[in-house]
N, C-alpha and C positions, 0 to 999 in steps of 0.2 A: 117844882111844886108837886106834892104827892098826888098821884092819880093823873097827872098831866101826861099825854102821849109824848113819846120821844120826838123831838123836833129835828128837822133836817139840818145837818151841818154843811156849810158852804165855805169856799175860799174865793177870794177876790182876784180876778185876773188883771194884771197890769202889763202895759207895753214897755219893753226895754230897748226898742229900736227896730224890731222886725217889722213893725207897722202892719201886722196881720190882724190882731184883735187885742183887746185889753185896754183899760182906761189908763190915763196918766197916773203914775204912782202917787202923786201928791193927793189925789182924791180917794185913795183906798179907804181911808177912815169914813168919809162921807158915804161911800157905797156900803160899808159894813153896817153903819147905822141904818141905812135904808133897808138893808136885808133884815136887820133885827126888828124893825118896825113891821115887817111883813111876816113875822113869826119864824124867821130862819135864825140859825146860830152861826155867825161868822167866826171861823177858827184860824184864818190865815190868808196868805197870798200866794200866787204863783205867776210865772212868766215863761216866755219861750224866746230864747235868743236865736231865732232863725237866721238872722243876718250873719251869723258865724259861718254859714255855709257858702258865702259868696266868694271865698278865696282863702288860701293858707294864712295870709296876713290878717284876715278878719276874725279868726278864732279867738285870740286873746282879747282883742278889742270888744267883741261881743260878750265875752265872759265878764269883762270889767263893767260893761253897760248893764249886764244882768245884776251884778252885785250892787251897783249904785241904785238901780230901780227897786230892788227888793229891800235894800236898807231904808230907802225913803218911804216905801210902802209900810214897812214895819213901824217906823216912827209915826206915820200917819194913823195907823191903827192904835198905837199906844196913846196918841193924843186924845182919842175919844174913848179910852178905857177898854179897848179890845186887845186881848193878848194873842199874838200870832204864834199859835202852836205849830202850824204848818207854814214853812217858807220853802216853796218848791221851785226848782229851776230845771233846766234841760239844756241842752241837747247833746247828741254824740260829738259833734265837732268842738264843743266848748267844755266838755266834761273834764278834760285834763287840767283846765285852768279854773274850774269852779271849786276853789278851796276856801272860800269865805266861811267863817264860823256862823254867819247869819243864816246860811242855807241849812235846812234840816233834811231835805231829800232832793235827789236829782232824777230826772226822767230821761235817760239816754236811750231812746227807742231802738236805734240801729246798733247799739253798742255790742249786743250779744253775738251778732253775726258779722258786722262790718260789710262794706261793699266798695265798689270802685270810686264812688263819689268821696267817701271818707278817706280812701287811700290817696286820692289826688290832693286832698286837703291836708294830709299829714296826720289825720286823726287815728289812723291805723296803718299797719304795714300790709303788704300783699299777703304775707304768710300768716297774718292774723285773720284774714277773711275766712269765714267758716260755713258759708252757704253757697251752694252751686246748683245750677239747673243742669241735669243730665240731658244732653242733646245728642241726637244721632245724625251723622252725615247721610243725606239722602240723595245727593247729586254732586258730581264733580266735573261736569262737562266744560265749564268755563275755566280757562287756564289759571286765572289769578284769584279764584274764589271757590268755595264749596257752599252748598245749601244745607242748612240744618233744619230739623223739624221743630224748632221753637220760634215763636213770633211774639206779637204783641199780647196774645192771650196768655202767654207764660211770663214774659219779661216786662210787660207794660210798654208805654211809649216814652219812657224816660231816656233821654239822650239827645244827640244832635249829630249833624253831619261831621262836625269838627272832632267830637270826642267819641263818636260811635254809640251803639246801643247795648253794649255789653262786651266783655272780653273773654278770652280763654285762659284759664289759669296756667301760669308758667310760660306763656308766650306773649308776643307783641300783637297777635292777631285780634282784631276787633270786628264786631258786627257792624257793617256799614249801612245796613238797611233791614227793616223788618216789615213783613206782611203779617196778616193775622196769625198764620200757622207756620211761617217759614222765616228763617234768618239768613241773610246774605253775609257770609263770613269772608271778609277780604283777607288774603294771604300775602303778607309782606315777602319780598324777595329773600330767599334763603331761609325763610321760616319753615315750620313743619307743614306738611300737606297730608291731612288725614284722608283715608279712603272711605268709600261708601260702606256704611255699617259701623264705622267707628263711633263710639260713645265718648264725648268730650265734656269736660266741666266748664260750663259757661258762668262767668261771674257777672251778676247784675250791676248796673249802675246804682240803682236804688233798691235796697232789699225789701222795704216795707210793702209795696204793692205786689211784689213777687210772692211773698209768703201768703198773702190773701188770695192768690190765684190757685192755691193747691189745698187739697183736703188733708194731706199728711206730709210730714217731713221724714225722710229716711236718714237715720243717723248711722254714720260709718266711722271706721277707724282710718288711720292715715293710708292704709293700703286699699281702701275702698270696700272693705268687707262690711256688709250690713249688720248692724248690731241691734237697732231698735227702730220702731216706727212711732212717731209722735203725731197724734191727730191735731189738726189746726182747729181748735174748738171755737175760736172767735172769728172764723172766716165770715167775711161780709161786713165786719165792723170797720170804721175809719181807723187808719193808723195814726 
């Protein structure tokens, strides 16, 4: 209508099996009508297949669940006269299998960097991981470990005793324990043993909270030569 202020466009969230948030896909149309009655403009649907990160075998299954939920949601919108211009899926573990023509966009948050979680799932290879935390060895008194100057403040608490709290690129060494500012790097027999002062690349388990812990990223080439500095403009936002 002429002179009418532009109204806010919204998309309806549906659950595809992650059981995190989102309505059943069958009621997407009802929610779109409810939004329209409140002066909003429903333009589509989105979902998050988070259950694809539960194991390597879960990735394809979660992508199939995502496709089914989004297809049902689009039909639900169609049934009430709402066109789904946006049909949005995610995540990095499922992106390889998100090939359905019903999807108009994919939100793979970790895809640009990769991390150990995705490597374990088969969603990326170790040599595709592109983000590391530069850690310095500050102590080597204990025979089977060294202490690094990175802890939960840098790497978050993502991890467990079984899989560790981060690893070192190109080795089998993992961080067995984290304090706030220190990491306990267990050294497997026959593996490398860095000396005090050595800077090593730590690979995080989960890249999202790590990026949010820093004010800038230092971009390097394959030799470690610094090329650019990228400010983290959205620091403090939820990933």
